[in-house]
matplotlib code that plots the C-alpha trace (Angstrom):
import matplotlib.pyplot as plt

x = [76.5, 78.9, 78.2, 81.8, 81.7, 83.4, 80.5, 78.2, 80.6, 80.8, 77.1, 75.5, 76.1, 76.2, 72.7, 71.4, 72.9, 71.2, 67.8, 68.1, 68.8, 65.9, 63.5, 64.5, 65.7, 62.5, 63.0, 65.8, 64.4, 64.1, 66.5, 69.2, 68.6, 69.1, 72.4, 73.5, 72.6, 74.6, 73.4, 76.4, 78.8, 76.8, 77.1, 80.8, 81.5, 79.4, 81.3, 84.6, 83.8, 84.5, 87.4, 89.9]
y = [22.6, 21.1, 18.5, 17.4, 16.7, 13.3, 11.5, 12.7, 11.6, 8.1, 7.5, 9.4, 11.2, 14.9, 14.8, 12.7, 15.2, 18.1, 16.3, 15.4, 19.1, 20.3, 17.7, 17.6, 21.1, 23.1, 24.3, 26.6, 29.9, 30.1, 33.0, 31.0, 27.9, 30.0, 31.3, 27.8, 26.5, 29.0, 32.6, 33.5, 32.2, 34.0, 37.3, 36.8, 36.1, 39.1, 41.3, 40.1, 41.2, 39.4, 37.0, 37.3]
z = [185.0, 182.6, 180.0, 180.1, 183.9, 184.2, 185.8, 183.0, 180.3, 181.6, 181.8, 178.9, 175.6, 175.3, 173.7, 176.7, 179.1, 177.4, 177.3, 181.0, 181.8, 179.6, 181.1, 184.8, 185.6, 185.2, 188.8, 187.4, 186.1, 182.3, 182.1, 184.0, 181.8, 178.7, 180.0, 180.9, 177.5, 175.5, 176.0, 178.2, 175.5, 172.8, 174.6, 175.3, 171.6, 170.5, 172.9, 171.6, 168.1, 164.8, 164.6, 161.7]

ax = plt.figure().add_subplot(projection="3d")
ax.plot(x, y, z, "-o")
ax.set_aspect("equal")
plt.show()
């Protein structure tokens, strides 16, 4: 999933893409949806430590 995928960007806003994902992708396990929607980035940034 990528909200900047060119087809998505030409047909809907970022907010619309997020809403479509949240509404129509309930077949994806919740833990995976959380990772897709930011948990993976959060963990990466936490592991990197504070930025100066």
